[in-house]
C-alpha positions in Angstrom: 36.9 18.0 16.6 34.0 16.0 18.2 31.6 17.2 15.5 34.1 16.2 12.8 34.4 12.7 14.3 30.6 12.6 14.5 30.2 13.5 10.9 32.8 11.0 9.8 31.1 8.3 11.8 27.8 9.1 10.1 29.4 8.9 6.7 31.0 5.6 7.5 27.7 4.2 8.8 25.9 5.5 5.7 28.4 3.9 3.4 28.1 0.6 5.3 24.4 0.8 5.1 24.5 1.5 1.3 27.0 -1.4 0.8 24.7 -3.7 2.8 21.7 -2.7 0.7 23.6 -3.2 -2.5 24.8 -6.6 -1.4 21.9 -8.2 -3.1 19.1 -10.6 -2.1 19.5 -12.2 1.3 19.1 -16.0 0.7 19.0 -16.7 4.4 16.0 -14.5 4.8 14.4 -15.8 1.6 14.7 -19.4 2.7 13.8 -18.8 6.4 10.7 -20.7 7.7 8.9 -17.5 8.5 8.3 -14.6 6.1 10.2 -11.3 6.7 8.2 -8.6 8.5 9.3 -6.0 5.9 9.7 -6.4 2.2 13.0 -4.6 2.4 14.4 -7.3 4.6 14.8 -9.6 1.6 17.3 -7.3 0.0 15.6 -7.6 -3.4 15.8 -3.9 -4.0 18.4 -1.2 -3.3 15.9 1.7 -2.7 13.2 2.3 -0.1 10.5 2.4 -2.8 11.5 -1.0 -4.2 11.9 0.3 -7.7 15.5 -0.4 -8.4 16.3 -4.2 -8.3 19.4 -5.5 -6.6 22.0 -7.4 -8.5 20.6 -10.7 -9.7 17.0 -9.4 -9.8 15.5 -8.7 -13.2 12.3 -6.8 -14.1 10.1 -8.8 -16.4 6.6 -8.6 -17.8 4.0 -10.8 -19.5 2.7 -10.4 -23.1 -0.8 -10.0 -21.7 -1.3 -9.0 -18.0 -4.1 -10.4 -15.9 -6.9 -7.9 -15.4 -7.1 -6.6 -11.8 -9.4 -3.6 -11.8 -7.0 -1.5 -14.0 -4.1 -1.9 -11.4 -0.6 -1.4 -12.8 1.8 -4.2 -12.1 5.6 -4.3 -12.0 7.2 -7.8 -11.9 10.6 -9.0 -10.8 12.4 -12.3 -10.7 15.3 -13.7 -8.7 16.4 -17.3 -9.3 18.5 -17.8 -6.2 21.7 -17.8 -8.3 20.8 -20.9 -10.3 19.1 -21.0 -13.7 15.5 -21.9 -14.2 14.6 -24.8 -16.5 12.0 -25.0 -19.3 9.1 -27.2 -18.4 7.3 -27.6 -21.7 4.4 -25.1 -21.9 4.1 -24.9 -18.1 5.6 -22.3 -15.8 9.4 -22.3 -15.8 10.9 -24.7 -13.3 12.4 -22.1 -10.9 15.0 -23.4 -8.4 14.9 -23.3 -4.6 15.6 -19.8 -3.4 13.7 -18.2 -6.3 11.5 -15.2 -5.7 8.7 -13.7 -7.9 7.7 -10.1 -7.0 4.6 -8.3 -8.2 3.9 -4.7 -7.2 0.3 -3.4 -7.6 -0.2 0.3 -8.0 -2.4 3.1 -9.4 -1.2 6.5 -10.7 -3.2 8.3 -8.0 -2.0 6.2 -5.1 1.4 4.7 -5.9 2.1 1.2 -4.7 -0.7 -0.4 -2.6 0.6 -3.9 -2.2 3.4 -6.3 -3.2 2.8 -10.0 -3.5 5.8 -12.3 -3.5 6.2 -16.0 -4.2 9.2 -17.8 -2.7 10.4 -21.2 -3.7 11.4 -22.8 -0.4 13.0 -26.2 0.1 9.6 -27.8 0.5 7.7 -25.8 -2.2 6.3 -22.4 -3.0 4.9 -20.0 -0.4 2.9 -16.8 -1.1 3.2 -13.7 1.1 1.2 -10.4 0.8 2.8 -7.1 1.8 1.0 -3.7 2.2 2.7 -0.4 1.6 2.7 2.5 4.0 1.3 5.9 2.8 4.7 7.3 2.2 5.6 4.5 -0.2 8.8 3.7 1.8 8.1 0.3 3.2 5.7 -2.6 2.8 4.8 -4.8 5.8 3.7 -8.4 5.9 -0.1 -8.7 5.9 -1.2 -12.3 6.3 -4.8 -11.3 6.8 -4.8 -9.0 3.7 -6.3 -5.6 3.8 -9.3 -3.6 2.5 -8.5 -0.3 0.8 -10.5 2.4 -1.0 -9.0 3.6 -4.3 -10.1 6.6 -6.2 -9.0 6.3 -9.8 -10.2 6.4 -13.5 -10.9 3.7 -16.1 -9.2 3.9 -19.4 -11.8 6.2 -20.8 -11.3 8.7 -17.9 -14.5 7.8 -16.0 -13.9 8.2 -12.2 -14.0 5.0 -10.2 -14.1 4.3 -6.5 -12.7 0.8 -6.0 -13.1 -1.4 -2.9 -9.6 -2.8 -3.3 -8.9 -6.1 -1.5 -5.4 -7.2 -0.7 -5.8 -11.0 -0.6 -5.0 -13.0 2.6 -2.8 -16.0 2.4 -5.6 -18.5 2.0 -6.9 -16.5 -1.0 -3.5 -16.5 -2.5 -3.7 -20.3 -2.5 -7.0 -20.2 -4.4 -5.4 -18.8 -7.6 -2.0 -20.4 -7.2 -3.2 -23.9 -6.5 -2.0 -26.8 -8.7 -3.1 -30.0 -7.1 -2.1 -29.8 -3.5 0.8 -27.3 -4.1 1.1 -23.6 -4.6 2.7 -22.6 -7.9 3.4 -19.4 -10.0 0.9 -18.5 -12.7 2.4 -16.1 -15.3 6.0 -17.0 -16.2 5.4 -19.6 -18.9 7.5 -19.4 -22.1 4.5 -18.4 -24.2 3.8 -15.4 -21.9 7.4 -14.3 -21.7 8.5 -14.7 -25.4 8.7 -11.0 -26.4 10.7 -7.9 -25.9 10.4 -7.1 -22.2 11.4 -4.1 -20.0 15.0 -4.1 -21.2 14.0 -3.9 -24.8 15.2 -7.4 -25.6 13.5 -10.8 -26.0 13.1 -11.9 -22.4 13.9 -15.6 -22.8 17.1 -14.8 -24.6 18.0 -12.1 -22.0 17.3 -14.6 -19.2 19.6 -17.1 -20.8 22.4 -14.6 -21.2 21.9 -13.4 -17.6 22.1 -16.9 -16.3 18.5 -17.0 -15.1 17.4 -19.6 -17.6 19.2 -22.7 -18.8 20.5 -22.3 -22.3 19.3 -24.5 -25.1 18.3 -24.5 -28.8 14.5 -24.2 -28.6 11.6 -22.7 -30.5 9.2 -21.1 -28.2 5.5 -20.5 -28.7 4.1 -17.0 -28.0 0.5 -15.8 -27.4 -0.5 -12.7 -29.4 -0.2 -9.3 -27.7 -3.8 -8.3 -27.3 -3.2 -4.6 -26.7 -1.1 -4.4 -29.9 -3.8 -6.0 -31.9 -1.8 -9.1 -32.7 -3.5 -12.3 -33.8 -7.1 -12.8 -34.9 -10.4 -12.9 -33.0 -9.9 -16.6 -32.1 -6.3 -16.3 -30.8 -6.9 -13.1 -29.0 -9.9 -14.6 -27.1 -7.9 -17.7 -26.2 -4.9 -15.6 -25.1 -7.2 -13.6 -22.8 -8.7 -16.7 -21.2 -5.3 -18.3 -20.8 -3.9 -15.5 -18.6 -7.1 -14.5 -16.8 -8.8 -17.8 -16.2 -6.6 -20.9 -16.9 -4.7 -20.8 -13.6 -7.9 -22.1 -12.0 -9.6 -23.7 -15.0 -7.0 -26.4 -15.8 -6.1 -29.9 -14.5 -5.2 -29.5 -10.9 -6.5 -26.0 -10.6 -9.0 -24.8 -8.0 -11.8 -25.0 -10.7 -10.7 -28.3 -12.2 -14.0 -29.9 -11.0 -15.8 -27.7 -13.5 -14.4 -29.6 -16.4 -13.8 -26.2 -18.1 -10.1 -26.0 -19.0 -8.9 -22.8 -20.6 -5.2 -23.1 -21.1 -3.6 -21.8 -24.3 -2.5 -25.3 -25.2 -6.0 -26.9 -24.8 -7.6 -28.0 -28.0 -10.5 -30.2 -26.9 -13.7 -28.2 -27.7 -15.7 -29.7 -24.9 -13.0 -28.9 -22.3 -13.1 -25.3 -23.7 -16.8 -25.3 -22.9 -18.2 -25.7 -26.4 -21.6 -27.4 -26.1 -20.7 -28.3 -22.5 -23.3 -28.4 -19.7 -22.2 -26.7 -16.5 -21.1 -29.0 -13.7 -20.6 -26.6 -10.8 -22.0 -23.2 -11.9 -25.1 -23.2 -9.6 -26.9 -19.9 -9.9 -23.9 -18.6 -11.8 -25.4 -20.2 -14.9 -28.0 -17.5 -15.3 -30.5 -20.2 -16.4 -28.4 -20.7 -19.5 -27.7 -24.3 -20.7 -24.2 -24.4 -22.0 -20.9 -22.9 -21.0 -20.1 -21.9 -24.6 -22.6 -21.9 -27.4 -20.7 -21.9 -30.6 -21.5 -18.8 -32.6 -23.8 -17.4 -29.9 -21.8 -15.4 -27.2 -24.9 -14.0 -25.5 -26.3 -17.5 -24.9 -23.0 -18.7 -23.2 -22.6 -19.0 -19.5 -19.0 -17.9 -19.9 -20.0 -14.5 -21.1 -22.8 -14.2 -18.4 -20.3 -14.7 -15.6 -17.7 -12.4 -17.1 -20.2 -9.5 -17.4 -21.4 -9.9 -13.8 -19.9 -8.2 -10.7 -22.3 -10.2 -8.3 -20.5 -12.3 -5.7 -21.1 -16.0 -6.5 -21.7 -15.2 -10.2 -18.8 -13.1 -11.3 -15.7 -14.8 -12.8 -12.9 -14.6 -11.9 -14.1 -14.8 -8.3 -11.1 -12.8 -6.9 -9.1 -9.9 -8.1 -11.8 -7.8 -9.8 -14.8 -5.7 -8.9 -15.1 -4.1 -12.4 -16.1 -5.6 -15.7 -13.2 -5.8 -18.2 -14.9 -4.4 -21.2 -12.0 -5.1 -23.5 -11.7 -8.6 -22.3 -15.4 -9.2 -22.9 -15.0 -8.0 -26.4 -12.2 -10.4 -27.1 -14.0 -13.4 -25.6 -17.3 -12.4 -27.3 -15.5 -12.3 -30.7 -13.8 -15.7 -30.1 -17.2 -17.4 -29.3 -18.7 -15.8 -32.4 -16.0 -17.5 -34.6 -16.8 -21.0 -33.3 -18.7 -23.6 -35.1 -20.7 -26.4 -33.5 -18.4 -29.5 -33.4 -19.6 -32.5 -35.3 -21.5 -35.1 -33.3 
């Protein structure tokens, strides 16, 4: 009889635990002043491996992902129960209580880290989490982490990566707009395609209550991996997702005067014929950021092909050269003509 009661108690506790996990995101924890010690404490996922989102949490992706040493990324969004608003071509205006989740993984290792952005009452906060070896929990890691990853590049060449989980200050470097932290990826032109659920993401978000409804015509960048667009638009789309979060008004590299957003149309701000203002030794003794029709004479290409600290761009998030990205930017510069004086 005792064993029967014990078994029943275990079943009841298990059922309660499952119900608690399935209850959905914990807004009190999300909006707390301090970050949760464990990723699971937020209630964003219903499984230990954080692969099955809770109710109200949607998987999403970007038309072109940012290059991060070939890491695979899985993204999720929760809007706190209220819809986001369109903010022109900028990142969607996500309400207080919103969470953006990004898992980083490799086929050989599984998940290494998860970065989350939370919209608190006073603005966005960025928190890094590092996964245990079993892939069953990720723990808050404000100082980041240094990891060694054995993997392969797209051509099957073995790679040993010195993988760096950013600390909280480094998170601010990429996510800085003015004096605030802000998301990077979820702009309408990066979301306007068929996403993980096989439907147009913006339409899906509206139907799911994550995005305010409205009759709008949205722009979209070309999908580089699918060969969409031409040499000019593919190069610009690559720079937009990989560089423009820093190289824009209010970004951490705004003092360079090089602004690389998809919507930028000023040739000088795009670097054409522009002398560097803050490149230092990163200029490679070249004279202009972008030389129209001459990729190999352009500082932009010199910095993209480098892996040397203080020269390589982007400064964070890569130790390898993105050969495909170089090809697209090289082709874009080759199409340019010198602007009239």
